[in-house]
N, CA, C and O atoms as CSV, one atom per row, in Angstrom:
chain,resi,resn,atom,element,x,y,z
A,1,MET,N,N,4.669,53.093,-8.521
A,1,MET,CA,C,3.075,53.055,-9.345
A,1,MET,C,C,3.189,51.410,-9.643
A,1,MET,O,O,4.200,50.721,-9.785
A,2,LYS,N,N,1.760,51.036,-9.683
A,2,LYS,CA,C,1.641,49.784,-10.281
A,2,LYS,C,C,1.205,50.047,-11.611
A,2,LYS,O,O,0.736,51.136,-11.942
A,3,ILE,N,N,1.353,49.040,-12.417
A,3,ILE,CA,C,0.808,48.949,-13.713
A,3,ILE,C,C,-0.499,49.283,-13.864
A,3,ILE,O,O,-0.799,50.043,-14.785
A,4,VAL,N,N,-1.454,48.798,-13.029
A,4,VAL,CA,C,-2.850,48.725,-12.973
A,4,VAL,C,C,-3.140,50.661,-13.036
A,4,VAL,O,O,-3.965,51.233,-13.748
A,5,GLU,N,N,-2.496,51.084,-12.388
A,5,GLU,CA,C,-2.868,52.332,-11.793
A,5,GLU,C,C,-2.280,53.460,-12.686
A,5,GLU,O,O,-2.662,54.630,-12.683
A,6,LEU,N,N,-1.175,52.864,-13.541
A,6,LEU,CA,C,-0.796,53.560,-14.693
A,6,LEU,C,C,-2.201,53.565,-15.863
A,6,LEU,O,O,-2.976,54.501,-16.059
A,7,VAL,N,N,-2.202,52.488,-16.381
A,7,VAL,CA,C,-3.390,52.049,-17.359
A,7,VAL,C,C,-4.741,52.548,-16.772
A,7,VAL,O,O,-5.611,52.632,-17.639
A,8,HIS,N,N,-5.183,52.940,-15.381
A,8,HIS,CA,C,-6.236,53.659,-15.278
A,8,HIS,C,C,-6.112,55.054,-15.547
A,8,HIS,O,O,-7.063,55.727,-15.945
A,9,LYS,N,N,-4.685,55.620,-15.292
A,9,LYS,CA,C,-4.500,57.116,-15.464
A,9,LYS,C,C,-4.813,57.199,-16.921
A,9,LYS,O,O,-5.593,58.055,-17.339
A,10,LEU,N,N,-4.155,56.222,-17.812
A,10,LEU,CA,C,-3.799,56.345,-19.221
A,10,LEU,C,C,-5.378,56.486,-19.807
A,10,LEU,O,O,-5.751,57.218,-20.724
A,11,GLU,N,N,-6.232,55.512,-18.951
A,11,GLU,CA,C,-7.613,55.229,-19.762
A,11,GLU,C,C,-8.237,56.896,-19.482
A,11,GLU,O,O,-8.765,57.519,-20.403
A,12,GLN,N,N,-8.112,57.364,-18.360
A,12,GLN,CA,C,-8.628,58.799,-18.025
A,12,GLN,C,C,-8.215,59.542,-19.129
A,12,GLN,O,O,-9.092,60.002,-19.861
A,13,ILE,N,N,-6.866,59.776,-19.422
A,13,ILE,CA,C,-6.544,60.516,-20.582
A,13,ILE,C,C,-6.650,60.460,-21.701
A,13,ILE,O,O,-6.502,61.406,-22.474
A,14,GLU,N,N,-6.998,59.042,-22.060
A,14,GLU,CA,C,-7.728,58.687,-23.188
A,14,GLU,C,C,-9.081,58.901,-23.725
A,14,GLU,O,O,-9.526,58.966,-24.871
A,15,GLU,N,N,-9.561,58.985,-22.642
A,15,GLU,CA,C,-11.182,59.238,-22.869
A,15,GLU,C,C,-11.498,61.110,-23.326
A,15,GLU,O,O,-12.487,61.639,-23.833
A,16,LYS,N,N,-10.143,61.702,-22.859
A,16,LYS,CA,C,-10.361,63.450,-23.199
A,16,LYS,C,C,-9.783,63.683,-24.156
A,16,LYS,O,O,-9.845,64.861,-24.508
A,17,CYS,N,N,-8.931,62.698,-25.064
A,17,CYS,CA,C,-8.228,62.562,-26.280
A,17,CYS,C,C,-8.951,62.266,-27.515
A,17,CYS,O,O,-9.835,61.413,-27.588
A,18,LYS,N,N,-8.586,62.933,-28.399
A,18,LYS,CA,C,-9.366,62.571,-30.009
A,18,LYS,C,C,-8.086,62.181,-31.043
A,18,LYS,O,O,-6.948,62.624,-30.890
A,19,GLY,N,N,-8.427,61.416,-31.947
A,19,GLY,CA,C,-7.760,61.642,-33.066
A,19,GLY,C,C,-6.466,60.330,-32.835
A,19,GLY,O,O,-6.587,59.196,-32.371
A,20,GLU,N,N,-5.296,61.022,-33.353
A,20,GLU,CA,C,-3.890,60.331,-33.114
A,20,GLU,C,C,-3.526,60.223,-31.591
A,20,GLU,O,O,-2.925,59.208,-31.239
A,21,ALA,N,N,-3.795,61.051,-30.781
A,21,ALA,CA,C,-3.357,60.969,-29.385
A,21,ALA,C,C,-4.028,59.825,-28.806
A,21,ALA,O,O,-3.483,58.986,-28.090
A,22,ARG,N,N,-5.368,59.843,-29.193
A,22,ARG,CA,C,-6.389,58.407,-28.403
A,22,ARG,C,C,-5.939,57.491,-28.989
A,22,ARG,O,O,-5.810,56.570,-28.183
A,23,GLU,N,N,-5.437,57.046,-30.496
A,23,GLU,CA,C,-4.672,55.955,-30.621
A,23,GLU,C,C,-3.632,55.484,-29.947
A,23,GLU,O,O,-3.447,54.311,-29.622
A,24,MET,N,N,-2.653,56.806,-29.643
A,24,MET,CA,C,-1.399,56.362,-29.276
A,24,MET,C,C,-1.774,55.674,-27.668
A,24,MET,O,O,-1.233,54.651,-27.249
A,25,CYS,N,N,-2.875,56.525,-26.850
A,25,CYS,CA,C,-2.903,56.109,-25.470
A,25,CYS,C,C,-3.468,54.937,-25.532
A,25,CYS,O,O,-3.062,54.113,-24.713
A,26,GLY,N,N,-4.544,54.514,-26.490
A,26,GLY,CA,C,-4.903,52.734,-26.521
A,26,GLY,C,C,-3.822,52.042,-26.729
A,26,GLY,O,O,-3.641,51.052,-26.020
A,27,LYS,N,N,-2.639,52.465,-27.963
A,27,LYS,CA,C,-1.883,51.823,-27.824
A,27,LYS,C,C,-0.821,51.381,-26.628
A,27,LYS,O,O,-0.411,50.239,-26.425
A,28,LEU,N,N,-0.524,52.439,-25.978
A,28,LEU,CA,C,0.367,52.551,-24.904
A,28,LEU,C,C,-0.216,51.561,-23.743
A,28,LEU,O,O,0.467,50.786,-23.073
A,29,ILE,N,N,-1.857,51.788,-23.636
A,29,ILE,CA,C,-2.472,50.879,-22.636
A,29,ILE,C,C,-1.999,49.647,-22.794
A,29,ILE,O,O,-1.428,48.992,-21.922
A,30,ASP,N,N,-2.299,49.201,-24.261
A,30,ASP,CA,C,-2.315,47.789,-24.801
A,30,ASP,C,C,-0.499,47.016,-24.656
A,30,ASP,O,O,-0.127,45.860,-24.449
A,31,ASP,N,N,0.093,48.034,-24.834
A,31,ASP,CA,C,1.616,47.511,-24.607
A,31,ASP,C,C,2.140,47.384,-22.993
A,31,ASP,O,O,3.034,46.642,-22.586
A,32,LEU,N,N,1.497,48.122,-22.371
A,32,LEU,CA,C,1.353,47.909,-20.695
A,32,LEU,C,C,0.878,46.902,-20.000
A,32,LEU,O,O,1.249,46.481,-18.904
A,33,ILE,N,N,-0.208,46.429,-20.895
A,33,ILE,CA,C,-0.955,45.155,-20.482
A,33,ILE,C,C,-0.414,44.112,-20.738
A,33,ILE,O,O,-0.408,43.241,-19.868
A,34,GLU,N,N,0.270,43.850,-22.132
A,34,GLU,CA,C,0.996,42.973,-22.583
A,34,GLU,C,C,2.225,42.569,-21.799
A,34,GLU,O,O,2.461,41.421,-21.423
A,35,TRP,N,N,3.162,43.885,-21.544
A,35,TRP,CA,C,4.295,44.089,-20.619
A,35,TRP,C,C,4.006,42.954,-19.231
A,35,TRP,O,O,4.530,41.875,-18.956
A,36,ASP,N,N,3.100,43.638,-18.654
A,36,ASP,CA,C,2.713,43.003,-17.328
A,36,ASP,C,C,2.397,41.738,-17.312
A,36,ASP,O,O,2.644,41.202,-16.232
A,37,MET,N,N,1.846,40.922,-18.278
A,37,MET,CA,C,1.259,39.688,-18.602
A,37,MET,C,C,3.110,38.905,-18.652
A,37,MET,O,O,3.545,38.088,-17.841
A,38,HIS,N,N,3.700,39.366,-19.593
A,38,HIS,CA,C,4.956,38.893,-19.547
A,38,HIS,C,C,6.062,38.687,-18.507
A,38,HIS,O,O,6.919,37.807,-18.421
A,39,LEU,N,N,5.813,39.686,-17.793
A,39,LEU,CA,C,6.593,40.045,-16.315
A,39,LEU,C,C,5.724,38.634,-15.527
A,39,LEU,O,O,6.269,37.570,-15.236
A,40,THR,N,N,4.557,38.910,-15.344
A,40,THR,CA,C,3.810,37.641,-14.460
A,40,THR,C,C,4.426,36.213,-14.858
A,40,THR,O,O,4.927,35.452,-14.031
A,41,THR,N,N,4.337,35.982,-16.062
A,41,THR,CA,C,4.431,34.687,-16.620
A,41,THR,C,C,6.262,34.384,-16.270
A,41,THR,O,O,6.736,33.284,-15.984
A,42,MET,N,N,6.824,35.330,-16.362
A,42,MET,CA,C,8.342,35.006,-16.309
A,42,MET,C,C,8.749,35.116,-15.028
A,42,MET,O,O,9.874,34.718,-14.728
A,43,MET,N,N,7.821,35.724,-13.983
A,43,MET,CA,C,8.172,35.496,-12.355
A,43,MET,C,C,7.364,34.382,-11.880
A,43,MET,O,O,7.563,34.042,-10.714
A,44,LYS,N,N,6.180,33.524,-12.795
A,44,LYS,CA,C,5.814,32.563,-12.193
A,44,LYS,C,C,6.947,31.461,-12.495
A,44,LYS,O,O,7.343,30.619,-11.689
A,45,LYS,N,N,7.361,31.624,-13.732
A,45,LYS,CA,C,8.375,30.115,-14.373
A,45,LYS,C,C,10.037,30.258,-13.245
A,45,LYS,O,O,10.814,29.349,-12.954
A,46,THR,N,N,10.094,31.655,-12.869
A,46,THR,CA,C,11.195,31.744,-12.265
A,46,THR,C,C,11.113,31.227,-10.575
A,46,THR,O,O,12.026,30.610,-10.027
A,47,SER,N,N,10.161,31.519,-10.081
A,47,SER,CA,C,9.557,30.931,-8.879
A,47,SER,C,C,9.419,29.664,-8.899
A,47,SER,O,O,9.720,29.070,-7.863
A,48,LYS,N,N,9.030,29.038,-9.820
A,48,LYS,CA,C,8.972,27.617,-9.667
A,48,LYS,C,C,10.184,26.825,-9.831
A,48,LYS,O,O,10.225,25.669,-9.411
A,49,LYS,N,N,11.272,27.427,-10.474
A,49,LYS,CA,C,12.566,27.225,-10.527
A,49,LYS,C,C,13.319,27.202,-9.080
A,49,LYS,O,O,14.020,26.290,-8.641
A,50,ILE,N,N,12.999,28.422,-8.460
A,50,ILE,CA,C,13.684,28.478,-7.387
A,50,ILE,C,C,13.080,27.601,-6.463
A,50,ILE,O,O,13.845,27.300,-5.547
A,51,ILE,N,N,11.774,27.007,-6.392
A,51,ILE,CA,C,10.998,26.274,-5.520
A,51,ILE,C,C,11.913,24.838,-5.454
A,51,ILE,O,O,12.344,24.270,-4.451
A,52,LYS,N,N,12.030,24.517,-6.657
A,52,LYS,CA,C,12.456,23.177,-7.233
A,52,LYS,C,C,14.028,23.180,-6.786
A,52,LYS,O,O,14.486,22.184,-6.225
A,53,GLN,N,N,14.871,24.366,-7.056
A,53,GLN,CA,C,15.963,24.283,-6.372
A,53,GLN,C,C,16.164,23.972,-4.816
A,53,GLN,O,O,17.053,23.297,-4.296
A,54,MET,N,N,15.084,24.656,-4.206
A,54,MET,CA,C,15.158,24.893,-2.538
A,54,MET,C,C,14.971,23.012,-2.319
A,54,MET,O,O,15.745,22.193,-1.824
A,55,GLU,N,N,13.864,22.884,-2.816
A,55,GLU,CA,C,13.485,21.195,-2.727
A,55,GLU,C,C,14.633,20.487,-2.676
A,55,GLU,O,O,14.913,19.743,-1.736
A,56,LYS,N,N,15.392,20.684,-3.724
A,56,LYS,CA,C,16.615,19.867,-3.919
A,56,LYS,C,C,17.589,20.058,-2.865
A,56,LYS,O,O,18.252,19.144,-2.373
A,57,ASP,N,N,17.663,21.518,-2.470
A,57,ASP,CA,C,18.636,21.673,-1.590
A,57,ASP,C,C,18.421,20.885,-0.476
A,57,ASP,O,O,19.162,19.977,-0.098
A,58,ASP,N,N,17.333,21.268,0.071
A,58,ASP,CA,C,16.805,20.481,1.351
A,58,ASP,C,C,16.887,19.142,1.245
A,58,ASP,O,O,17.352,18.561,2.226
A,59,ASP,N,N,16.476,18.327,0.076
A,59,ASP,CA,C,16.988,16.998,0.374
A,59,ASP,C,C,18.242,16.718,0.386
A,59,ASP,O,O,18.523,15.719,1.050
A,60,ASP,N,N,19.283,17.369,-0.229
A,60,ASP,CA,C,20.503,17.274,-0.113
A,60,ASP,C,C,21.230,17.139,1.329
A,60,ASP,O,O,21.978,16.266,1.767
A,61,PHE,N,N,20.687,18.431,1.947
A,61,PHE,CA,C,21.008,18.802,2.974
A,61,PHE,C,C,20.743,17.606,4.128
A,61,PHE,O,O,21.556,17.026,4.848
A,62,ILE,N,N,19.473,17.486,4.033
A,62,ILE,CA,C,19.243,16.260,5.008
A,62,ILE,C,C,19.848,14.760,4.622
A,62,ILE,O,O,19.818,13.856,5.457
A,63,LYS,N,N,20.367,14.577,3.371
A,63,LYS,CA,C,20.838,13.368,3.235
A,63,LYS,C,C,22.342,13.804,3.921
A,63,LYS,O,O,22.800,12.960,4.691
A,64,TYR,N,N,22.920,14.685,3.774
A,64,TYR,CA,C,24.278,15.337,4.581
A,64,TYR,C,C,24.418,14.985,5.839
A,64,TYR,O,O,25.269,14.374,6.486
A,65,LEU,N,N,23.233,15.583,6.093
A,65,LEU,CA,C,23.145,15.382,7.847
A,65,LEU,C,C,22.917,13.892,8.051
A,65,LEU,O,O,23.472,13.573,9.102
A,66,MET,N,N,22.457,13.080,7.602
A,66,MET,CA,C,22.056,11.790,8.022
A,66,MET,C,C,23.383,10.930,7.877
A,66,MET,O,O,23.600,9.893,8.505
A,67,LYS,N,N,24.369,11.609,6.812
A,67,LYS,CA,C,25.629,10.700,6.366
A,67,LYS,C,C,26.219,11.043,7.582
A,67,LYS,O,O,26.420,10.157,8.412
A,68,GLU,N,N,26.652,12.670,7.897
A,68,GLU,CA,C,26.986,12.652,8.871
A,68,GLU,C,C,26.943,12.281,10.387
A,68,GLU,O,O,27.888,12.164,11.167
A,69,GLY,N,N,25.788,12.146,10.577
A,69,GLY,CA,C,25.189,11.634,12.136
A,69,GLY,C,C,25.566,10.035,11.777
A,69,GLY,O,O,26.106,9.494,12.742
A,70,ILE,N,N,25.478,9.553,11.139
A,70,ILE,CA,C,25.696,8.208,10.629
A,70,ILE,C,C,27.425,7.579,11.051
A,70,ILE,O,O,27.824,6.583,11.656
A,71,ASP,N,N,28.079,8.684,10.408
A,71,ASP,CA,C,29.565,8.670,10.417
A,71,ASP,C,C,30.186,8.848,11.785
A,71,ASP,O,O,31.241,8.262,12.027
A,72,SER,N,N,29.659,9.551,12.623
A,72,SER,CA,C,30.068,10.038,13.888
A,72,SER,C,C,29.627,9.144,14.698
A,72,SER,O,O,30.253,8.838,15.713
A,73,GLY,N,N,28.312,8.519,14.313
A,73,GLY,CA,C,27.934,7.926,15.562
A,73,GLY,C,C,26.743,8.246,16.345
A,73,GLY,O,O,26.186,7.409,17.056
A,74,SER,N,N,26.265,9.719,16.188
A,74,SER,CA,C,25.439,10.064,16.715
A,74,SER,C,C,24.017,9.591,16.389
A,74,SER,O,O,23.097,9.741,17.193
A,75,ILE,N,N,23.873,9.058,15.278
A,75,ILE,CA,C,22.547,8.398,15.067
A,75,ILE,C,C,22.810,6.777,14.102
A,75,ILE,O,O,23.317,6.729,12.981
A,76,GLY,N,N,22.360,5.687,14.828
A,76,GLY,CA,C,22.171,4.688,13.915
A,76,GLY,C,C,21.711,4.492,12.883
A,76,GLY,O,O,20.644,5.046,12.616
A,77,GLU,N,N,22.398,3.557,11.838
A,77,GLU,CA,C,21.995,3.344,10.717
A,77,GLU,C,C,20.898,2.461,10.734
A,77,GLU,O,O,20.968,1.441,11.419
A,78,ALA,N,N,19.717,2.764,9.955
A,78,ALA,CA,C,18.466,1.825,10.089
A,78,ALA,C,C,18.669,0.668,9.091
A,78,ALA,O,O,17.822,-0.220,8.994
């Protein structure tokens, strides 16, 4: 179940509650939204790190292929 679906269901429950139960539902909704925002930020940072590493690995791999090709004589050095 997605957090958005959970929040929607909790909002429906919150509408029918009174007093402390209503406040607790509201707090839980706020906590879930905050947690979702935190996870989204963390995933974006992680994705950026992975993409940067993949780009670096691609560059290293291309350099390796070029060096091996030149050393073996299958490609000429420019």
